[in-house]
C-alpha positions as CSV (number, residue, x, y, z in Angstrom):
1,M,-12.8,-16.6,25.9
2,T,-9.9,-17.4,28.1
3,N,-6.7,-15.4,28.0
4,L,-5.0,-18.1,26.1
5,E,-7.8,-18.2,23.5
6,N,-7.6,-14.4,23.2
7,R,-3.8,-14.5,22.6
8,L,-4.2,-17.3,20.1
9,R,-6.9,-15.3,18.3
10,R,-4.6,-12.2,18.1
11,L,-1.8,-14.3,16.6
12,E,-4.3,-15.7,14.0
13,D,-5.5,-12.1,13.3
14,R,-1.9,-11.0,12.8
15,A,-1.2,-13.8,10.4
16,E,-4.3,-13.0,8.4
17,L,-3.4,-9.4,8.2
18,H,0.2,-10.2,7.0
19,D,-1.4,-12.5,4.4
20,L,-3.7,-9.6,3.4
21,A,-0.7,-7.4,2.7
22,A,0.9,-10.1,0.5
23,T,-2.4,-10.8,-1.3
24,Y,-2.8,-7.1,-2.1
25,F,0.6,-6.9,-3.6
26,R,0.4,-10.2,-5.5
27,A,-3.1,-9.3,-6.9
28,T,-1.8,-5.9,-7.9
29,D,1.2,-7.3,-9.8
30,D,-1.0,-10.0,-11.4
31,D,-3.8,-7.5,-12.4
32,D,-6.2,-9.8,-10.5
33,Y,-8.8,-7.2,-9.8
34,D,-11.3,-9.7,-8.4
35,R,-8.8,-10.7,-5.7
36,L,-7.7,-7.1,-5.2
37,S,-11.3,-6.0,-4.7
38,D,-11.8,-8.7,-2.0
39,C,-8.9,-7.0,0.0
40,F,-11.2,-4.0,0.7
41,T,-14.3,-3.4,2.7
42,A,-17.3,-2.3,0.7
43,D,-17.0,1.3,2.1
44,A,-13.2,1.5,2.0
45,T,-11.2,4.6,1.1
46,F,-7.9,4.7,-0.8
47,A,-5.7,7.8,-1.1
48,A,-2.2,8.2,-2.6
49,S,0.1,11.2,-2.6
50,G,-0.7,13.5,-5.5
51,F,-4.0,11.8,-6.4
52,P,-7.6,12.4,-5.3
53,P,-9.0,9.8,-2.8
54,S,-11.3,7.0,-3.9
55,Q,-14.4,6.0,-1.8
56,G,-15.8,2.5,-2.0
57,R,-14.5,-0.8,-3.3
58,E,-15.6,-0.3,-6.9
59,A,-14.1,3.2,-7.1
60,I,-10.9,2.0,-5.7
61,I,-10.6,-0.8,-8.2
62,E,-11.4,1.7,-11.1
63,F,-8.7,4.0,-9.8
64,L,-6.1,1.2,-9.6
65,K,-7.0,0.0,-13.1
66,S,-6.7,3.5,-14.5
67,T,-3.3,4.1,-12.8
68,R,-2.0,0.7,-14.0
69,A,-3.3,1.1,-17.5
70,G,0.0,2.7,-18.7
71,M,2.2,0.3,-16.7
72,Q,4.1,-2.7,-17.9
73,Q,5.3,-5.3,-15.4
74,T,5.4,-4.4,-11.7
75,V,6.9,-5.9,-8.6
76,H,5.5,-4.8,-5.1
77,T,7.6,-6.2,-2.3
78,P,6.5,-5.7,1.3
79,S,9.3,-4.9,3.8
80,Y,7.4,-5.0,7.0
81,V,3.9,-5.0,8.5
82,Q,3.4,-3.2,11.8
83,L,0.0,-3.7,13.5
84,D,-1.9,-2.2,16.4
85,F,-5.3,-3.6,17.4
86,A,-8.0,-1.3,18.7
87,D,-10.2,-4.2,19.5
88,S,-11.1,-7.6,18.2
89,N,-12.8,-6.2,15.1
90,S,-10.5,-3.3,14.0
91,A,-6.8,-2.6,13.7
92,T,-4.4,-0.1,12.2
93,G,-1.1,-0.7,10.5
94,V,1.8,0.5,8.5
95,V,3.0,-1.6,5.5
96,A,6.3,-0.6,4.1
97,A,7.1,-1.7,0.6
98,H,9.5,-1.3,-2.3
99,L,8.1,-1.0,-5.8
100,E,9.5,-1.6,-9.2
101,L,7.2,-0.3,-11.9
102,G,7.5,-0.5,-15.7
103,I,5.9,2.8,-16.9
104,G,6.1,3.4,-20.6
105,D,9.7,2.6,-21.6
106,T,11.2,3.3,-18.2
107,T,11.5,1.2,-15.1
108,Y,10.8,3.2,-11.9
109,F,11.6,2.3,-8.3
110,A,10.0,3.5,-5.1
111,A,9.8,3.0,-1.4
112,V,6.4,3.7,0.1
113,R,4.4,3.3,3.3
114,Y,0.8,2.3,3.4
115,L,-1.1,3.8,6.4
116,D,-4.0,1.4,6.9
117,A,-7.1,0.8,8.9
118,Y,-8.5,-2.7,8.9
119,R,-11.8,-4.1,9.9
120,L,-13.4,-7.5,10.1
121,E,-16.1,-7.8,7.4
122,N,-17.9,-11.1,6.9
123,E,-15.5,-12.8,9.3
124,R,-12.4,-11.7,7.2
125,W,-9.9,-8.9,7.7
126,R,-10.1,-6.3,5.0
127,I,-8.6,-2.9,4.3
128,A,-11.1,-0.2,5.4
129,Q,-8.8,2.7,4.7
130,R,-5.4,2.9,2.9
131,E,-3.2,5.9,2.3
132,M,-0.1,5.4,0.3
133,R,2.7,7.8,1.1
134,A,6.0,8.0,-0.9
135,I,9.5,8.0,0.6
136,H,11.1,8.2,-2.8
137,V,10.2,7.5,-6.4
138,G,12.2,7.8,-9.6
139,P,13.6,6.1,-12.7
140,W,16.4,3.7,-12.2
141,S,18.7,6.1,-14.0
142,E,18.4,8.4,-11.0
143,A,18.9,5.8,-8.3
144,D,22.2,7.3,-7.3
145,Q,20.3,10.5,-6.1
146,S,17.1,8.9,-4.8
147,L,17.8,9.5,-1.2
148,S,20.2,12.5,-1.4
149,V,18.1,15.2,-3.2
150,P,15.3,17.2,-1.6
151,L,12.8,16.6,-4.4
152,N,13.0,12.8,-4.6
153,I,9.4,12.1,-5.6
154,R,9.6,11.8,-9.4
155,W,6.5,10.3,-10.8
156,P,6.5,10.4,-14.6
157,G,4.7,13.5,-16.0
158,S,4.8,15.3,-12.6
159,E,7.0,17.9,-11.2
160,P,9.6,16.6,-8.7
161,A,8.3,16.8,-5.2
162,A,9.5,16.4,-1.6
163,S,9.2,13.0,0.2
164,D,6.3,12.5,2.4
165,Y,8.9,11.3,4.9
166,P,11.9,13.7,4.7
167,R,14.7,13.0,7.1
168,R,14.4,14.8,10.4
169,R,17.8,15.9,11.6
170,I,18.4,16.3,15.4
């Protein structure tokens, strides 16, 4: 490939990975588990703060189904996607997002970062590894404190915990 072809391919890869991030969020909100499954490689891993990791596409979908079983409507909104390509078949990225989650009778809000590894599988980019880390989580009734208290991870049924990204003061 020429340099121009390589640069064009990289732009196409970036666009596909941005679409992958949006597809993941839309499929999650729509409970479209077939489409969600297609976002992951067959041997993918998924981990989230406070939960044991899942290994393999089927285990990941079962984990997501079980965590969403008690949820009502949800809205996942990506804020940015930052990518770094290791080579033409693999990349890493950070996807920042805001979440609105109906859990029981309460609406929760959150800001999270997904630390991802991507791999081309069957000529499509897919998530090979995803780790969700929380910046803050809590019910809307506590929004006025969500960024000003040290224990600002407040998943329902769990003890308050510190952010995975506490502010570092210089």
